All heavy atoms as an XYZ file, in Angstrom:
843
protein
N      92.721     97.723     79.304
C      91.723     97.111     80.149
C      92.412     96.402     81.315
O      93.339     95.617     81.126
C      90.915     96.119     79.320
C      89.724     95.558     80.024
S      88.477     96.837     80.131
C      87.099     95.903     80.625
N      91.989     96.689     82.486
C      92.573     96.070     83.671
C      92.024     94.652     83.839
O      90.904     94.350     83.447
C      92.244     96.903     84.904
N      92.831     93.794     84.408
C      92.450     92.402     84.610
C      91.600     92.287     85.870
O      91.924     92.867     86.905
C      93.713     91.563     84.741
C      93.466     90.107     84.916
C      94.790     89.370     85.052
C      94.540     87.951     85.492
N      95.779     87.277     85.834
N      90.505     91.542     85.774
C      89.610     91.347     86.918
C      90.137     90.183     87.753
O      90.096     89.036     87.335
C      88.189     91.064     86.439
C      87.138     90.843     87.522
C      86.974     92.107     88.342
C      85.817     90.460     86.902
N      90.675     90.487     88.933
C      91.226     89.466     89.821
C      90.981     89.925     91.253
O      91.738     90.717     91.803
C      92.715     89.265     89.544
C      93.297     88.101     90.319
O      92.543     87.420     91.044
O      94.505     87.861     90.194
N      89.928     89.405     91.829
C      89.528     89.909     93.155
C      90.428     89.423     94.278
O      90.667     90.161     95.228
C      88.077     89.526     93.408
C      87.204     90.177     92.350
C      85.861     90.415     92.786
N      85.201     91.200     91.729
C      83.990     91.615     91.795
N      83.279     91.351     92.829
N      83.474     92.315     90.829
N      90.937     88.207     94.192
C      91.812     87.737     95.273
C      93.121     88.524     95.287
O      93.634     88.864     96.352
C      92.108     86.230     95.125
O      92.686     85.986     93.844
C      90.838     85.416     95.270
N      93.639     88.821     94.111
C      94.859     89.631     94.040
C      94.580     91.059     94.509
O      95.428     91.689     95.147
C      95.398     89.634     92.604
C      96.704     90.356     92.431
C      97.874     89.655     93.079
O      97.775     88.454     93.391
O      98.897     90.331     93.300
N      93.394     91.560     94.214
C      93.023     92.905     94.661
C      92.970     92.975     96.182
O      93.445     93.943     96.783
C      91.681     93.306     94.060
N      92.428     91.955     96.802
C      92.371     91.930     98.270
C      93.776     91.842     98.853
O      94.100     92.504     99.840
C      91.485     90.756     98.753
C      91.593     90.563    100.250
C      90.037     90.986     98.353
N      94.649     91.050     98.212
C      96.030     90.951     98.685
C      96.747     92.294     98.572
O      97.445     92.719     99.490
C      96.782     89.885     97.879
C      98.156     89.568     98.433
C      98.898     88.590     97.566
N      99.313     89.175     96.306
C     100.356     90.005     96.159
N     101.067     90.360     97.202
N     100.678     90.483     94.972
N      96.558     92.984     97.456
C      97.172     94.310     97.292
C      96.615     95.306     98.303
O      97.336     96.158     98.811
C      96.931     94.832     95.879
C      97.788     94.243     94.770
C      97.365     94.817     93.431
C      99.246     94.522     95.018
N      95.328     95.196     98.602
C      94.711     96.113     99.561
C      95.273     95.869    100.959
O      95.508     96.804    101.719
C      93.197     95.952     99.542
C      92.462     97.141    100.057
C      92.407     98.315     99.330
C      91.821     97.098    101.281
C      91.737     99.416     99.807
C      91.143     98.195    101.766
C      91.091     99.357    101.025
N      95.507     94.607    101.297
C      96.126     94.304    102.591
C      97.557     94.833    102.649
O      97.995     95.363    103.675
C      96.119     92.800    102.849
C      94.784     92.275    103.245
C      94.863     90.844    103.685
N      93.540     90.383    104.082
C      92.965     89.304    103.620
N      93.594     88.532    102.757
N      91.771     88.965    104.029
N      98.281     94.680    101.547
C      99.639     95.209    101.483
C      99.639     96.729    101.600
O     100.539     97.324    102.197
C     100.301     94.772    100.172
C     101.763     95.121     99.989
C     102.613     94.478    101.075
C     102.227     94.676     98.627
N      98.603     97.369    101.075
C      98.462     98.813    101.180
C      98.348     99.232    102.644
O      98.886    100.250    103.066
C      97.224     99.278    100.417
C      96.978    100.768    100.521
C      95.566    101.092    100.100
N      94.601    100.667    101.084
C      94.104    101.446    102.051
N      94.508    102.678    102.172
N      93.223    100.998    102.901
N      97.651     98.422    103.444
C      97.525     98.732    104.867
C      98.887     98.681    105.565
O      99.176     99.491    106.451
C      96.544     97.767    105.528
C      95.100     97.866    105.058
C      94.261     96.765    105.682
C      94.521     99.222    105.379
N      99.729     97.757    105.146
C     101.073     97.658    105.717
C     101.897     98.887    105.354
O     102.567     99.476    106.215
C     101.770     96.362    105.237
C     103.230     96.340    105.641
C     101.045     95.141    105.779
N     101.849     99.289    104.077
C     102.645    100.455    103.673
C     102.108    101.736    104.301
O     102.877    102.636    104.623
C     102.685    100.601    102.142
O     101.364    100.741    101.640
C     103.380     99.420    101.505
N     100.796    101.810    104.489
C     100.225    102.982    105.150
C     100.695    103.049    106.599
O     101.059    104.122    107.095
C      98.699    102.944    105.075
C      98.035    104.111    105.723
C      98.091    105.368    105.137
C      97.358    103.964    106.917
C      97.490    106.453    105.740
C      96.744    105.050    107.516
C      96.818    106.291    106.929
N     100.709    101.916    107.280
C     101.203    101.885    108.660
C     102.677    102.271    108.724
O     103.103    102.978    109.637
C     101.010    100.487    109.255
O      99.664    100.129    109.231
N     103.438    101.815    107.739
C     104.857    102.174    107.692
C     105.039    103.671    107.483
O     105.913    104.284    108.101
C     105.560    101.388    106.587
C     107.054    101.623    106.434
C     107.797    101.215    107.693
C     107.570    100.851    105.235
N     104.214    104.270    106.644
C     104.344    105.715    106.427
C     103.988    106.490    107.693
O     104.623    107.492    108.010
C     103.486    106.172    105.245
O     102.126    106.074    105.537
N     102.991    106.024    108.434
C     102.661    106.675    109.710
C     103.813    106.540    110.699
O     104.140    107.498    111.417
C     101.389    106.080    110.298
C     100.096    106.423    109.594
C      98.922    105.726    110.281
C      99.864    107.923    109.566
N     104.439    105.385    110.735
C     105.582    105.171    111.615
C     106.750    106.082    111.244
O     107.412    106.657    112.112
C     106.016    103.705    111.551
C     107.156    103.295    112.459
C     106.710    103.365    113.912
C     107.632    101.917    112.100
N     106.975    106.261    109.946
C     108.044    107.152    109.497
C     107.749    108.608    109.847
O     108.648    109.360    110.217
C     108.264    107.003    107.998
C     109.003    105.743    107.555
C     108.931    105.581    106.053
C     110.434    105.777    108.018
N     106.495    109.015    109.727
C     106.123    110.389    110.087
C     106.333    110.623    111.579
O     106.888    111.650    111.989
C     104.672    110.676    109.674
C     104.572    110.743    108.145
C     104.162    111.963    110.298
C     103.155    110.767    107.620
N     105.937    109.662    112.409
C     106.133    109.792    113.857
C     107.624    109.827    114.189
O     108.070    110.651    115.002
C     105.420    108.643    114.596
C     103.906    108.833    114.493
C     105.849    108.577    116.050
C     103.105    107.653    114.974
N     108.417    108.967    113.548
C     109.855    108.970    113.821
C     110.510    110.264    113.348
O     111.455    110.745    113.961
C     110.528    107.763    113.175
O     110.424    107.822    111.777
N     109.995    110.851    112.272
C     110.491    112.137    111.797
C     110.304    113.205    112.871
O     111.227    113.959    113.192
C     109.763    112.523    110.513
C     109.870    113.966    110.142
C     111.059    114.482    109.666
C     108.791    114.810    110.277
C     111.156    115.816    109.328
C     108.881    116.141    109.946
C     110.071    116.645    109.474
N     109.098    113.273    113.452
C     108.850    114.275    114.485
C     109.659    113.998    115.743
O     110.185    114.938    116.363
C     107.363    114.360    114.808
C     106.576    115.080    113.759
C     105.605    114.419    113.028
C     106.805    116.415    113.485
C     104.876    115.080    112.047
C     106.090    117.092    112.511
C     105.125    116.414    111.791
N     109.796    112.740    116.126
C     110.608    112.415    117.304
C     112.080    112.758    117.076
O     112.736    113.314    117.959
C     110.464    110.926    117.645
C     109.134    110.511    118.256
C     109.080    109.001    118.423
C     108.925    111.201    119.585
N     112.590    112.425    115.899
C     113.983    112.742    115.574
C     114.218    114.248    115.637
O     115.189    114.719    116.235
C     114.315    112.198    114.175
C     115.671    112.569    113.690
C     116.793    111.903    114.156
C     115.849    113.594    112.772
C     118.054    112.238    113.706
C     117.106    113.941    112.318
C     118.213    113.258    112.796
N     113.318    115.003    115.026
C     113.458    116.463    115.023
C     113.369    117.024    116.431
O     114.177    117.869    116.832
C     112.375    117.094    114.129
O     112.446    116.509    112.841
C     112.565    118.581    114.004
N     112.410    116.547    117.206
C     112.220    117.039    118.572
C     113.451    116.790    119.434
O     113.965    117.694    120.084
C     110.986    116.369    119.198
C     110.765    116.742    120.632
C     110.193    117.970    120.964
C     111.146    115.885    121.653
C     109.986    118.322    122.291
C     110.940    116.228    122.980
C     110.371    117.445    123.288
O     110.174    117.785    124.593
N     113.951    115.553    119.420
C     115.063    115.228    120.310
C     116.385    115.845    119.853
O     117.186    116.250    120.692
C     115.205    113.711    120.465
C     114.155    113.125    121.355
C     113.251    112.213    120.864
C     114.051    113.511    122.680
C     112.272    111.683    121.670
C     113.077    112.991    123.512
C     112.184    112.065    123.001
N     116.602    115.930    118.548
C     117.872    116.529    118.123
C     117.891    118.030    118.343
O     118.939    118.599    118.643
C     118.176    116.217    116.647
O     117.066    116.611    115.856
C     118.488    114.767    116.439
N     116.757    118.681    118.189
C     116.735    120.131    118.404
C     116.690    120.490    119.886
O     117.320    121.455    120.317
C     115.560    120.760    117.670
C     115.656    120.733    116.144
C     114.400    121.343    115.539
C     116.887    121.451    115.657
N     115.963    119.737    120.694
C     115.829    120.081    122.110
C     117.038    119.684    122.949
O     117.281    120.270    123.992
C     114.568    119.445    122.699
C     113.338    120.247    122.348
O     113.443    121.386    121.899
N     112.180    119.665    122.539
N     117.775    118.683    122.530
C     118.942    118.283    123.317
C     120.193    119.048    122.928
O     121.223    118.938    123.589
C     119.220    116.770    123.138
O     119.450    116.507    121.756
C     118.074    115.946    123.648
N     120.128    119.805    121.844
C     121.294    120.535    121.386
C     122.224    119.693    120.532
O     123.298    120.136    120.137
N     121.821    118.462    120.255
C     122.653    117.571    119.441
C     122.819    118.123    118.030
O     123.886    118.000    117.436
C     122.032    116.173    119.412
C     122.889    115.142    118.747
C     123.954    114.576    119.423
C     122.635    114.733    117.442
C     124.764    113.634    118.815
C     123.434    113.791    116.827
C     124.486    113.236    117.517
O     125.291    112.309    116.923
N     121.762    118.729    117.513
C     121.797    119.237    116.133
C     122.750    120.425    115.998
O     123.289    120.662    114.926
C     120.398    119.638    115.689
N     122.959    121.140    117.078
C     123.855    122.297    117.011
C     125.296    121.852    116.786
O     126.022    122.443    115.985
C     123.742    123.129    118.313
C     124.777    124.234    118.338
C     122.339    123.684    118.462
N     125.705    120.786    117.465
C     127.081    120.324    117.372
C     127.307    119.351    116.215
O     128.428    119.195    115.750
C     127.506    119.660    118.683
C     127.399    120.585    119.843
N     128.238    121.670    120.004
C     126.560    120.631    120.898
C     127.919    122.323    121.099
N     126.897    121.712    121.676
N     126.255    118.675    115.787
C     126.371    117.672    114.724
C     125.314    117.946    113.657
O     124.444    117.124    113.403
C     126.190    116.267    115.301
C     127.137    115.952    116.409
N     128.457    115.637    116.175
C     126.972    115.921    117.743
C     129.054    115.412    117.327
N     128.180    115.583    118.305
N     125.407    119.094    113.028
C     124.391    119.520    112.066
C     124.339    118.591    110.851
O     123.270    118.375    110.278
C     124.615    120.991    111.640
C     123.403    121.530    110.882
C     125.852    121.126    110.794
C     122.198    121.734    111.724
N     125.472    118.001    110.470
C     125.477    117.103    109.313
C     124.620    115.858    109.571
O     123.929    115.381    108.683
C     126.919    116.709    108.953
C     127.649    116.025    110.052
N     128.105    116.699    111.164
C     127.986    114.738    110.224
C     128.707    115.844    111.973
N     128.648    114.638    111.427
N     124.669    115.336    110.796
C     123.842    114.169    111.140
C     122.373    114.555    111.126
O     121.518    113.802    110.647
C     124.260    113.602    112.509
C     125.677    113.051    112.413
C     123.294    112.522    112.962
C     126.253    112.600    113.718
N     122.064    115.744    111.615
C     120.676    116.198    111.612
C     120.155    116.347    110.187
O     119.049    115.914    109.870
C     120.553    117.534    112.359
C     119.185    118.118    112.298
C     118.155    117.548    113.018
C     118.924    119.226    111.519
C     116.880    118.077    112.965
C     117.659    119.765    111.464
C     116.633    119.191    112.191
N     120.948    116.942    109.310
C     120.509    117.161    107.923
C     120.322    115.829    107.201
O     119.333    115.626    106.494
C     121.509    118.072    107.185
C     121.434    119.482    107.762
C     121.236    118.084    105.690
C     122.499    120.422    107.255
N     121.245    114.897    107.380
C     121.129    113.590    106.732
C     119.914    112.831    107.263
O     119.121    112.277    106.488
C     122.426    112.769    106.919
C     122.223    111.325    106.497
C     123.561    113.400    106.145
N     119.749    112.798    108.566
C     118.599    112.100    109.153
C     117.284    112.723    108.732
O     116.317    112.015    108.400
N     117.235    114.023    108.729
C     116.049    114.758    108.307
C     115.701    114.419    106.857
O     114.560    114.105    106.530
C     116.342    116.258    108.463
C     115.170    117.152    108.275
C     114.263    117.338    109.301
C     114.971    117.812    107.074
C     113.179    118.181    109.136
C     113.889    118.661    106.893
C     112.994    118.843    107.931
N     116.696    114.437    105.986
C     116.484    114.153    104.562
C     116.044    112.714    104.337
O     115.129    112.446    103.557
C     117.770    114.437    103.767
O     118.183    115.776    104.044
C     117.554    114.269    102.291
N     116.684    111.776    105.011
C     116.329    110.362    104.852
C     114.888    110.112    105.286
O     114.135    109.415    104.592
C     117.309    109.463    105.642
C     116.775    108.046    105.784
C     118.656    109.452    104.970
N     114.485    110.669    106.402
C     113.116    110.457    106.871
C     112.090    111.095    105.938
O     111.035    110.511    105.674
C     112.949    110.997    108.293
C     113.582    110.134    109.375
C     113.532    110.856    110.721
C     112.879    108.800    109.476
N     112.379    112.264    105.411
C     111.448    112.923    104.477
C     111.316    112.108    103.196
O     110.208    111.840    102.725
C     111.926    114.350    104.160
C     111.797    115.249    105.377
C     111.168    114.942    102.992
C     110.382    115.561    105.773
N     112.430    111.691    102.623
C     112.400    110.932    101.374
C     111.718    109.585    101.568
O     110.924    109.144    100.726
C     113.833    110.769    100.806
C     113.873    109.788     99.654
C     114.371    112.111    100.381
N     111.993    108.912    102.669
C     111.360    107.617    102.938
C     109.854    107.764    103.106
O     109.075    106.950    102.600
C     111.978    106.981    104.181
N     109.422    108.795    103.800
C     107.993    109.022    103.995
C     107.296    109.307    102.676
O     106.221    108.759    102.402
C     107.773    110.192    104.974
O     108.448    109.898    106.201
C     106.312    110.410    105.245
N     107.899    110.115    101.846
C     107.301    110.416    100.541
C     107.243    109.157     99.680
O     106.232    108.875     99.041
C     108.080    111.542     99.836
C     107.861    112.863    100.573
C     107.673    111.674     98.378
C     108.760    113.986    100.107
N     108.312    108.373     99.672
C     108.345    107.150     98.881
C     107.296    106.136     99.302
O     106.611    105.550     98.465
N     107.167    105.932    100.593
C     106.181    104.968    101.090
C     104.761    105.482    100.845
O     103.863    104.704    100.522
C     106.421    104.670    102.586
C     105.309    103.838    103.172
C     107.740    103.950    102.760
N     104.544    106.773    100.940
C     103.218    107.333    100.672
C     102.829    107.163     99.205
O     101.685    106.814     98.900
C     103.180    108.811    101.042
O     103.479    108.984    102.403
N     103.772    107.374     98.314
C     103.503    107.171     96.888
C     103.210    105.697     96.612
O     102.299    105.360     95.846
C     104.690    107.687     96.036
C     104.573    107.228     94.595
C     104.771    109.194     96.110
N     103.953    104.811     97.239
C     103.711    103.377     97.073
C     102.318    102.988     97.572
O     101.639    102.161     96.963
C     104.780    102.578     97.824
C     104.656    101.087     97.683
C     104.928    100.601     96.284
O     105.644    101.268     95.529
O     104.414     99.522     95.940
N     101.871    103.594     98.658
C     100.524    103.326     99.166
C      99.470    103.749     98.155
O      98.498    103.028     97.909
C     100.305    104.066    100.501
O     101.306    103.648    101.427
C      98.945    103.785    101.073
N      99.652    104.889     97.530
C      98.703    105.364     96.520
C      98.693    104.436     95.310
O      97.632    104.081     94.790
C      99.046    106.810     96.112
C      98.796    107.758     97.281
C      98.252    107.239     94.885
C      99.364    109.143     97.096
N      99.861    104.000     94.881
C      99.944    103.095     93.730
C      99.261    101.771     94.040
O      98.520    101.229     93.211
C     101.423    102.883     93.328
C     101.990    104.170     92.745
C     101.569    101.739     92.339
C     103.486    104.133     92.525
N      99.491    101.232     95.228
C      98.853     99.972     95.604
C      97.333    100.108     95.678
O      96.601     99.198     95.275
C      99.400     99.475     96.946
C     100.794     98.886     96.921
C     101.284     98.639     98.334
C     100.811     97.599     96.121
N      96.849    101.229     96.180
C      95.404    101.447     96.261
C      94.793    101.510     94.871
O      93.765    100.878     94.602
C      95.104    102.752     97.028
O      95.719    102.684     98.303
C      93.615    102.948     97.198
N      95.424    102.244     93.984
C      94.906    102.349     92.611
C      94.933    100.995     91.904
O      93.998    100.637     91.190
C      95.701    103.384     91.823
C      95.444    104.807     92.267
C      96.320    105.802     91.509
N      96.078    105.791     90.082
C      95.228    106.585     89.453
N      94.547    107.467     90.152
N      95.083    106.517     88.146
N      95.985    100.223     92.102
C      96.078     98.901     91.484
C      95.018     97.958     92.022
O      94.415     97.185     91.263
C      97.457     98.300     91.726
O      98.448     99.080     91.140
N      94.784     97.999     93.332
C      93.772     97.132     93.932
C      92.383     97.470     93.400
O      91.585     96.578     93.090
C      93.802     97.260     95.453
N      92.078     98.750     93.266
C      90.764     99.154     92.742
C      90.619     98.730     91.289
O      89.567     98.222     90.879
C      90.565    100.671     92.909
C      90.404    101.021     94.386
C      89.344    101.154     92.137
C      90.429    102.492     94.672
N      91.669     98.891     90.499
C      91.621     98.484     89.090
C      91.414     96.985     88.953
O      90.625     96.526     88.127
C      92.896     98.895     88.369
O      92.977    100.291     88.265
N      92.122     96.209     89.763
C      91.960     94.758     89.694
C      90.595     94.320     90.190
O      90.016     93.367     89.679
C      93.045     94.060     90.507
C      94.370     94.035     89.867
S      95.463     93.012     90.827
C      96.731     92.733     89.627
N      90.083     94.990     91.191
C      88.792     94.610     91.766
C      87.643     94.898     90.808
O      86.711     94.107     90.695
C      88.578     95.355     93.090
C      87.370     94.888     93.836
C      87.389     93.692     94.533
C      86.211     95.641     93.858
C      86.284     93.248     95.227
C      85.099     95.218     94.546
C      85.139     94.016     95.236
N      87.698     96.032     90.119
C      86.603     96.410     89.218
C      86.791     95.890     87.807
O      85.818     95.771     87.060
C      86.451     97.940     89.158
O      87.668     98.513     88.680
C      86.089     98.504     90.511
N      88.016     95.598     87.419
C      88.278     95.159     86.060
C      88.345     96.309     85.069
O      88.364     96.105     83.863
N      88.374     97.539     85.556
C      88.471     98.727     84.708
C      89.698     99.536     85.115
O      90.194     99.398     86.231
C      87.240     99.622     84.879
C      85.931     99.001     84.472
C      84.807     99.991     84.714
C      83.460     99.391     84.384
N      82.368    100.333     84.684
N      90.147    100.368     84.198
C      91.224    101.287     84.550
C      90.708    102.335     85.524
O      89.545    102.731     85.474
C      91.783    101.972     83.302
C      92.643    101.043     82.483
O      93.216    100.100     83.013
N      92.712    101.292     81.195
N      91.589    102.800     86.364
C      91.217    103.777     87.386
C      90.683    105.068     86.762
O      89.770    105.689     87.297
C      92.442    104.055     88.250
C      92.205    104.847     89.454
S      91.302    103.917     90.673
C      91.168    105.172     91.889
N      91.234    105.478     85.620
C      90.821    106.722     84.985
C      89.428    106.634     84.375
O      88.798    107.661     84.119
C      91.826    107.122     83.898
C      93.190    107.404     84.480
O      93.318    107.748     85.642
N      94.217    107.232     83.678
N      88.938    105.414     84.130
C      87.612    105.237     83.543
C      86.502    105.221     84.584
O      85.322    105.275     84.231
C      87.568    103.924     82.748
C      88.537    103.879     81.596
C      88.622    102.492     80.973
O      87.944    101.571     81.465
O      89.369    102.353     79.998
N      86.862    105.116     85.832
C      85.868    105.002     86.900
C      85.373    106.374     87.345
O      86.135    107.332     87.391
C      86.465    104.260     88.098
C      86.833    102.802     87.874
C      87.566    102.267     89.089
C      85.608    101.968     87.592
N      84.116    106.406     87.715
C      83.547    107.626     88.300
C      83.853    107.619     89.794
O      84.111    106.570     90.382
C      82.041    107.649     88.063
C      81.680    107.730     86.595
C      80.186    107.679     86.414
C      79.875    107.684     84.914
N      78.467    107.430     84.649
N      83.801    108.795     90.436
C      84.126    108.852     91.871
C      83.247    107.946     92.737
O      83.742    107.343     93.695
C      83.910    110.324     92.218
C      84.139    111.052     90.944
C      83.647    110.132     89.867
N      81.964    107.830     92.418
C      81.103    106.962     93.235
C      81.448    105.487     93.028
O      81.346    104.682     93.958
C      79.621    107.231     92.950
C      79.253    106.982     91.504
O      80.097    107.215     90.630
O      78.101    106.545     91.258
N      81.907    105.110     91.834
C      82.344    103.736     91.598
C      83.618    103.428     92.384
O      83.775    102.320     92.907
C      82.589    103.495     90.105
C      81.341    103.523     89.260
C      81.642    103.414     87.777
O      82.713    103.902     87.339
O      80.804    102.841     87.065
N      84.494    104.410     92.485
C      85.729    104.226     93.252
C      85.404    104.040     94.734
O      85.933    103.138     95.391
C      86.688    105.420     93.051
C      87.881    105.325     93.983
C      87.145    105.501     91.611
N      84.518    104.864     95.264
C      84.173    104.745     96.683
C      83.452    103.428     96.966
O      83.681    102.806     98.008
C      83.337    105.937     97.143
O      82.106    105.967     96.467
N      82.603    102.971     96.038
C      81.943    101.675     96.222
C      82.953    100.539     96.205
O      82.860     99.605     97.012
C      80.894    101.457     95.134
C      79.658    102.297     95.288
C      78.708    102.148     94.102
O      78.996    101.428     93.155
N      77.579    102.840     94.174
N      83.913    100.605     95.284
C      84.951     99.572     95.221
C      85.788     99.560     96.494
O      86.112     98.490     97.025
C      85.836     99.790     94.006
N      86.116    100.742     97.016
C      86.879    100.807     98.272
C      86.096    100.215     99.433
O      86.644     99.482    100.257
C      87.261    102.254     98.587
C      88.489    102.794     97.888
C      88.641    104.280     98.153
C      89.723    102.054     98.327
N      84.807    100.512     99.510
C      83.979     99.959    100.581
C      83.901     98.445    100.482
O      84.019     97.741    101.491
C      82.574    100.559    100.530
C      82.514    102.000    100.975
C      81.129    102.604    100.771
O      80.250    101.993    100.176
N      80.945    103.814    101.274
N      83.734     97.923     99.273
C      83.646     96.474     99.092
C      84.976     95.806     99.394
O      85.019     94.710     99.977
C      83.165     96.158     97.685
C      81.708     96.551     97.514
C      81.198     96.505     96.102
N      81.440     95.260     95.419
C      81.376     95.117     94.114
N      81.080     96.146     93.346
N      81.597     93.947     93.538
N      86.087     96.458     99.045
C      87.398     95.917     99.375
C      87.625     95.877    100.879
O      88.176     94.921    101.415
C      88.499     96.720     98.698
C      88.877     96.308     97.292
C      89.760     97.364     96.651
C      89.574     94.971     97.291
N      87.202     96.926    101.565
C      87.356     96.960    103.035
C      86.580     95.830    103.683
O      87.051     95.212    104.649
C      86.897     98.309    103.576
C      87.867     99.405    103.318
C      87.445    100.717    103.973
N      88.352    101.776    103.599
C      87.990    102.896    103.010
N      86.719    103.121    102.748
N      88.883    103.805    102.691
N      85.389     95.549    103.168
C      84.581     94.469    103.720
C      85.259     93.116    103.472
O      85.313     92.262    104.369
C      83.149     94.483    103.098
C      82.393     93.221    103.432
C      82.385     95.694    103.598
N      85.790     92.920    102.271
C      86.460     91.660    101.953
C      87.742     91.471    102.760
O      88.086     90.347    103.115
C      86.778     91.587    100.458
C      85.575     91.363     99.540
C      86.009     91.438     98.080
C      84.935     90.022     99.825
N      88.451     92.545    103.030
C      89.683     92.436    103.813
C      89.366     92.045    105.255
O      90.102     91.278    105.879
C      90.473     93.767    103.766
C      91.570     93.804    104.808
C      91.057     93.960    102.374
N      88.255     92.528    105.792
C      87.879     92.202    107.164
C      87.459     90.754    107.323
O      87.543     90.189    108.408
C      86.749     93.109    107.633
C      87.201     94.519    107.888
C      86.072     95.387    108.384
C      86.535     96.813    108.562
N      85.431     97.705    108.961
N      86.988     90.105    106.232
C      86.531     88.709    106.336
C      87.662     87.739    106.469
O      88.750     87.879    106.205
C      85.710     88.346    105.077
C      84.369     89.001    105.083
C      83.579     88.530    103.893
C      82.195     89.174    103.908
N      81.381     88.752    102.793
């Protein structure tokens, strides 16, 4: 049984917004890194730097995206007081809408 704690749920939901923004920033930097290294010819002469940078950006983006999903699930569980697996899809969407309203206040 998940613990019902709405203030903590709102805090986790706000933190989720930060991690989501970070994942978007990492995705944009991934495309910029790829674009500039391939178009300037830097990747041709320094392929090891390109491979390492490419790998680091991919792994970081995946990690931050997974963390965002975990934070969202935790916030919903804390807000409703039920485990995420016990909730129906309409209950999840209602909880998300109510969390969004509370975060804006």
